[in-house]
GUBARO-896789 format. One record per residue (C-alpha): x, y, z. Coordinates in steps of 0.5 Angstrom, whole numbers, plus 2048, in hexadecimal, padded with zeros to 3 digits. Layout:
residues N
XYZ/...
end
This chain:
residues 258
9378D4844/9328D2849/9358D084F/9328CC855/9318D2859/92E8D6854/9298D0853/9278D085A/9268D885A/9228D7854/91E8D1857/91D8D585D/91A8DB859/9168D7855/90E8DA856/9098D5859/9048D2854/8FD8D3854/8FC8CC857/9018CE85C/8FE8D485E/8F78D185E/8F98CB863/8FD8D0867/8F78D5868/8F38CE86A/8F88CC86F/8F88D3872/8F08D4872/8F08CD876/8F58CF87B/8F08D587C/8EA8D187C/8ED8CD881/8EF8D3886/8E88D5886/8E58CF888/8EA8CE88E/8E88D5890/8E18D488F/8E28CD893/8E68D0898/8E18D6899/8DB8D1899/8DF8CD89F/8E08D38A3/8D98D58A3/8D78CE8A4/8DB8CD8AA/8D98D48AD/8D28D28AC/8D38CC8B0/8D78D08B5/8D18D48B6/8CC8CF8B7/8D08CB8BC/8D18D28C0/8CA8D38C0/8C88CC8C2/8CD8CD8C7/8CA8D38CA/8C38D18C9/8C48CA8CB/8C08C68C6/8BE8BF8C8/8BA8BA8C5/8B48BC8C9/8B48C38C5/8B68CA8C7/8B08CC8CB/8B28C68D0/8B98C98D0/8B68D08D1/8B28CE8D7/8B88CA8DA/8BC8D18DA/8B78D48DF/8B88D48E6/8B58CE8EA/8AF8CF8EE/8AF8CE8F5/8B68CE8F6/8B78C78F3/8BC8C58EF/8BC8C38E8/8BC8BB8E6/8BF8B88E0/8BC8BA8D9/8B68B68D7/8B78B08D2/8B48B08CB/8AF8AA8CB/8AA8A88C6/8A58A28C7/8A189E8C2/89C89C8C8/89C89B8D0/89E8958D3/8988968D8/89B8968E0/8978938E6/8998998EA/89489C8EE/8988A28F2/89D8A78EF/8A28AC8F3/8A38B28EF/8AA8B58F2/8AA8BD8EF/8AF8C38F0/8A98C58F5/8A88BF8F9/8A58B88F8/89D8B68F6/89A8B08F7/8958AD8F3/8908A78F3/88F8A58EC/8888A38E9/88789B8E9/8868988E2/88789E8DE/88C89D8D8/88E8A58D8/8908A48DF/89489E8DD/8978A18D8/8998A78DD/89C8A18E1/8A089E8DC/8A38A58D9/8A58A68E0/8A889F8E1/8AC8A08DB/8AF8A78DE/8AC8AB8D8/8AA8B18DD/8B08B18E0/8B38B88DF/8AD8BB8DC/8AA8C18DE/8A38C48E0/8A18C88DA/89B8CB8DB/8988CF8E1/8918D28E2/8918D58E9/88C8D28ED/8898CE8E7/88E8C88E4/8958C68E4/8988C28DE/89E8BE8DD/8A08B88D9/8A38BB8D3/8AA8BA8D1/8AB8BF8CD/8A88C48D1/8A48C78CC/89D8C48CD/89D8C08C7/8A28BB8C8/8A08B48CA/8A28AC8CB/8A18AA8C4/89A8A78C5/8938A98C6/88E8A78CC/8878A68CA/8838AB8CF/87F8A88D5/8798AD8D7/8798AF8DE/8748B08E3/8778B78E5/87D8BB8E7/87E8BD8EE/8848C08F2/8898BB8F2/8878B78EC/88D8B58E7/88B8B58E0/88E8B38D9/88F8B98D5/88B8BA8CF/88E8B98C8/88D8BD8C2/8868B98C1/8828B38C3/8868AD8C6/88D8B18C5/88F8B18CC/8968AF8CD/89B8B08D3/8998B78D5/8958B78DC/8938BC8E1/8908BE8E8/88A8C18E9/88A8C78EE/8838C88EF/87C8C58EC/87E8C68E5/8778C48E2/87A8C78DB/87E8C18DA/8798BC8DC/8768BA8D5/87D8B98D2/8828B78D7/8848B08D9/8858AF8E1/88B8AB8E3/88B8AC8EA/88B8B08F1/8908B48F5/8908B18FC/8968B58FE/8998BB8FC/8948C08FA/8988C58FE/89D8C48F9/8998C58F3/8968CB8F6/89D8CE8F7/89F8CC8F0/8988D08ED/89B8D68F0/8A18D68EC/8A18DC8E7/8A08DB8DF/8A18DE8D9/89F8DD8D2/89F8D58CF/8A18D38C8/89A8D38C7/8998DB8C9/8968D98D0/8988DC8D6/8998D58D9/8A18D48D9/8A48D48E0/8AA8D88E0/8AD8D48E5/8AF8CD8E3/8AB8C78E7/8AE8C18E6/8AB8BA8E6/8B18B78E9/8AE8B08E9/8A78AC8EA/8A78A58EE/8A28A08ED/8A089B8F2/89A8968F3/89889A8FA/8998A08FD/8A08A1901/
end
């Protein structure tokens, strides 16, 4: 006689059907696929987190800011003339200048103060004054020195390729002599922007392409001192980049000297 216990044993020993075996294999495969997927997601997440960590570490070490790696590398150099590094320059871009009426500029650098009388009725000089009043030059550096010839600054990226976001038309000059302040030429006609320079000698080679914006009235000895600071290869491969950082701490614009 078939008892309840023998019936339970018989049902427990019953072989699964083909459909049941197939359904079981499908479930096992799904579980295996899920495990593989989770493992892959876990590995990807670990790699991504590691990448973010390495990037953050590198950025911290190099201090890459909005003005670029070159500017941050220059800030790592010792400050020239025993000066103290000012705050970091700000990223500024303008569509056009709001032309200033100032006629005198006082440039405070790491190595001393330079006084400039700006050229009257010059749109380039008015643009320079506007950028100065906007704080555009504060914390920027002198990026180019050719001893006994020229000194240039006014590029917030410290590469020689940066600007203010707009261009200034060329204004032909009658010659450049020692103490002339000029707007550095851009990458073509009417392509000057924020960069400016000082002539340390009669620089007739610049006459045809350079716009004069003013004249140094005091501080040529400061420029001569800056001119003696050692240089290394610039981003353009020319030995003009100072190995000590000369900061433009501020440029004050007024309507008259003093």
